[in-house]
C-alpha positions in Angstrom: 119.8 104.9 98.1 122.1 108.0 97.9 124.2 108.3 100.7 125.6 112.0 101.5 129.5 111.9 100.8 130.1 114.7 103.5 128.8 112.4 106.3 128.2 108.6 105.3 125.2 109.1 108.4 122.7 110.9 106.2 120.5 110.0 103.6 119.6 112.2 100.3 115.7 112.4 100.2 113.1 112.5 97.3 113.6 116.9 97.8 117.5 117.3 97.6 117.5 117.7 101.3 119.9 115.1 103.9 118.0 113.3 106.7 120.3 111.5 108.8 119.8 108.0 109.7 119.5 108.0 113.2 117.0 110.2 115.0 116.1 110.8 118.6 112.8 109.9 119.4 111.1 112.4 122.2 107.7 110.7 123.1 107.4 110.2 127.2 104.4 109.0 128.7 102.8 111.4 130.8 104.0 110.5 134.1 107.5 111.6 133.0 108.3 115.0 134.3 108.1 117.6 130.8 111.6 118.8 132.7 113.3 115.6 131.7 112.8 116.0 127.7 114.6 119.0 127.8 117.9 117.4 129.6 117.4 114.4 127.4 117.5 116.3 124.3 120.2 118.7 125.4 122.3 115.3 126.1 121.5 114.1 122.5 122.2 116.8 120.7 126.2 117.0 123.0 126.3 112.5 121.9 125.9 113.4 118.6 121.9 112.8 117.5 121.1 115.3 114.7 117.6 114.6 114.1 115.5 115.0 116.4 111.8 113.4 116.1 108.9 115.2 118.1 105.0 116.2 117.8 102.7 118.5 118.9 101.0 115.9 120.6 103.6 115.0 123.1 103.0 117.9 125.0 106.6 118.6 124.7 107.6 120.9 122.0 108.6 123.5 124.2 111.2 122.1 125.9 112.6 120.6 123.2 112.4 123.5 121.1 114.6 124.9 124.0 116.9 122.1 124.2 118.1 123.0 120.8 118.2 126.8 121.3 120.5 126.2 124.1 123.0 124.0 121.9 122.9 126.3 119.3 123.5 129.1 121.6 126.3 127.5 123.4 128.2 126.6 120.0 127.9 122.9 120.2 125.1 123.0 116.5 124.5 125.7 114.3 120.5 125.8 113.0 121.8 123.8 110.1 123.2 121.0 111.7 119.7 119.9 113.1 117.0 118.0 111.2 114.0 118.3 113.1 110.7 116.6 112.3 107.1 117.5 113.7 104.0 116.1 112.9 100.3 117.2 113.4 98.2 114.2 114.1 94.4 115.2 114.8 92.9 112.9 113.7 91.5 112.5 110.1 92.1 115.6 109.9 90.5 119.2 108.5 93.0 120.6 105.8 92.2 124.5 107.1 93.7 123.4 110.6 97.2 121.9 109.5 98.8 125.7 109.0 97.2 126.8 112.7 98.9 123.1 113.8 102.3 123.9 112.6 102.4 127.4 113.7 101.7 126.9 117.1 104.6 124.3 117.2 106.7 126.4 116.2 105.9 129.2 118.3 106.4 126.8 121.3 109.8 125.8 120.0 110.5 129.0 119.2 111.8 128.0 115.9 111.2 129.9 112.5 110.9 126.2 110.7 111.0 123.1 110.9 112.8 120.3 108.7 110.0 118.0 108.1 106.2 118.0 109.0 104.4 114.7 109.0 100.7 114.4 108.6 99.3 111.3 109.9 96.0 110.7 106.9 95.6 111.4 103.1 92.8 114.0 103.3 96.0 117.0 104.2 97.9 117.0 101.4 97.2 120.1 99.8 97.6 122.0 103.3 101.4 120.3 103.8 102.1 121.6 100.4 101.2 125.0 101.4 103.5 125.4 104.3 105.8 123.9 102.4 105.8 126.9 100.1 105.4 129.2 102.9 109.1 128.3 104.2 107.2 126.6 107.6 108.9 123.3 106.7 111.5 122.2 104.2 110.1 119.1 103.5 106.8 117.0 104.0 106.1 113.6 104.5 103.4 111.1 105.7 103.0 108.2 108.6 101.1 104.8 109.2 100.3 104.8 105.0 100.1 101.5 103.7 100.7 101.5 100.5 97.2 102.1 98.3 97.0 104.9 100.5 100.5 106.3 99.0 99.4 105.2 95.7 96.7 107.3 96.1 98.5 110.4 97.0 101.2 109.8 94.5 98.3 108.9 91.3 97.0 112.3 92.2 96.2 114.5 89.5 98.0 118.2 90.5 100.8 116.5 93.2 102.7 119.3 94.1 105.6 117.6 96.4 105.7 113.8 97.0 105.8 113.3 100.4 109.9 112.5 101.3 109.3 109.7 104.0 106.0 107.2 105.5 107.1 107.1 109.1 105.7 103.9 110.4 106.5 100.8 113.0 108.9 98.9 111.7 111.6 96.2 113.9 112.9 92.8 113.1 109.2 91.2 113.8 107.9 93.8 111.6 109.9 94.3 108.9 107.3 95.8 106.9 109.9 94.3 104.2 106.7 95.4 101.3 106.0 98.4 102.5 109.9 99.2 102.0 110.3 98.2 99.0 107.3 100.3 97.5 108.3 102.9 99.1 112.2 102.8 97.4 110.4 102.1 94.3 109.0 105.4 94.5 111.7 107.1 96.1 110.4 108.1 99.5 112.4 106.9 102.8 111.0 104.4 105.3 111.5 105.6 109.1 110.9 103.5 111.6 109.4 103.8 114.8 108.8 101.5 117.8 111.9 100.1 116.4 113.1 98.4 119.9 109.8 96.6 119.7 107.6 97.6 122.7 108.3 98.6 126.2 106.8 96.7 128.9 105.5 99.9 130.8 103.3 101.3 127.9 99.8 100.2 129.2 97.7 99.8 126.6 100.0 96.8 124.9 99.1 93.5 124.6 101.4 92.0 127.5 101.1 88.7 126.1 103.0 90.0 122.8 106.8 88.4 122.9 109.5 90.9 124.3 111.5 92.0 121.3 115.1 92.5 122.9 115.4 88.9 124.6 115.0 87.7 121.5 117.1 84.2 120.7 118.4 85.0 117.2 118.9 88.8 118.0 120.7 87.6 121.2 123.1 85.7 119.3 123.9 88.3 117.0 124.6 90.9 119.6 126.5 88.6 121.1 128.7 87.8 118.5 129.5 91.6 117.7 129.9 92.5 121.7 126.8 94.9 120.8 123.1 94.9 122.9 119.9 93.3 120.9 118.9 97.1 121.0 122.1 98.6 119.1 121.7 95.3 116.6 118.0 95.9 116.0 118.7 99.9 115.3 122.2 98.5 112.7 119.6 96.6 110.7 117.2 98.9 109.9 120.5 101.4 108.8 121.4 98.6 106.7 118.1 97.9 104.8 118.2 101.6 103.6 115.5 102.0 106.8 115.6 105.8 108.9 115.6 104.6 112.7 114.2 106.5 115.5 116.0 105.6 119.0 113.4 106.3 122.3 115.3 106.9 125.6 115.0 108.9 128.3 118.6 107.0 129.7 121.4 109.1 129.3 123.2 105.8 128.9 121.5 104.0 126.6 121.0 107.8 124.3 124.9 107.3 124.7 125.4 103.7 123.5 122.5 104.3 120.9 125.6 106.6 118.5 127.3 103.2 118.4 125.1 102.0 115.7 128.2 102.8 113.4 130.6 101.3 115.2 130.1 97.8 114.0 128.8 96.2 110.5 126.3 93.3 110.4 126.9 90.2 107.9 124.9 89.6 105.2 123.9 86.4 106.7 123.1 88.5 110.5 120.7 90.5 108.3 119.3 86.9 107.0 119.2 85.4 109.9 117.1 88.9 111.3 114.6 89.1 108.1 114.1 85.4 109.1 112.6 86.6 112.6 109.5 89.0 110.9 106.2 87.7 112.7 103.9 90.6 111.5 103.3 91.6 114.9 101.9 95.4 115.6 102.9 97.0 119.0 101.3 99.6 117.7 97.5 99.6 116.3 95.8 102.5 117.6 92.4 100.8 117.5 90.4 104.0 118.4 90.9 104.6 114.5 89.9 100.8 113.8 86.7 101.5 112.7 87.4 104.6 110.5 87.5 103.9 106.2 91.1 105.5 106.3 92.6 103.1 109.1 95.6 101.6 107.9 96.2 98.4 109.0 93.9 97.1 107.3 95.5 95.9 104.5 98.6 93.2 104.3 101.2 96.5 103.6 
């Protein structure tokens, strides 16, 4: 995967644009006050994050947009320094709803365009292409697609733009190696969410699933490098050519996550982490399990 020579921390997309390899995830559970999204997004930009991942569904685009604009106004960044991603989630969506959803996001954000707009289901790709043609988004991508769903899109007659990325759950317990290989072979970037496994606080997760950040292999490698297991999990993704989203509302950890560029894992470390894959999915979206497009019934 070609790296941007100006800055080793970006990856080149199949449409010629560049995406920072480390992203800041802005999702927070409903009980977190929206004002915190403003606070932590400003802080993330101050400590060096340039890739901000959000969605209409998170109900905080107004605050996140405000944070971006205030950092532009105070001269910390220019708009073109920020790579902003939004997503349209409305389950198995009607194509005619895509553009209005993006326009609503832009209105909340008070931005002219987003850098990447992602859909979670195969039906609305044509609508996404129109959003790109109108300049509302610079790039288009998909999320939670298995390789068969990607194949279906790539083989679609009259496909105008290839998705630049596929955003999926990915961490050392679900390393997605087959899907990653498939995406790389088609010049599609794999973007990892849930990269630190699960947060214990999420009620809808199975409490019996093992806690990734307590894994003995990760802990031993972290100790060896004098880093945290979370940083090792993030670094692992960057070294395998995956763009990784780090989600935290804790300022100490947000700052710490930038240290992912300060060390390197050895080939032995990488192999050891490959070895702990267990195909554990923390995010199963079981409410969609009966839908014919449910992506996780396939092996990858």
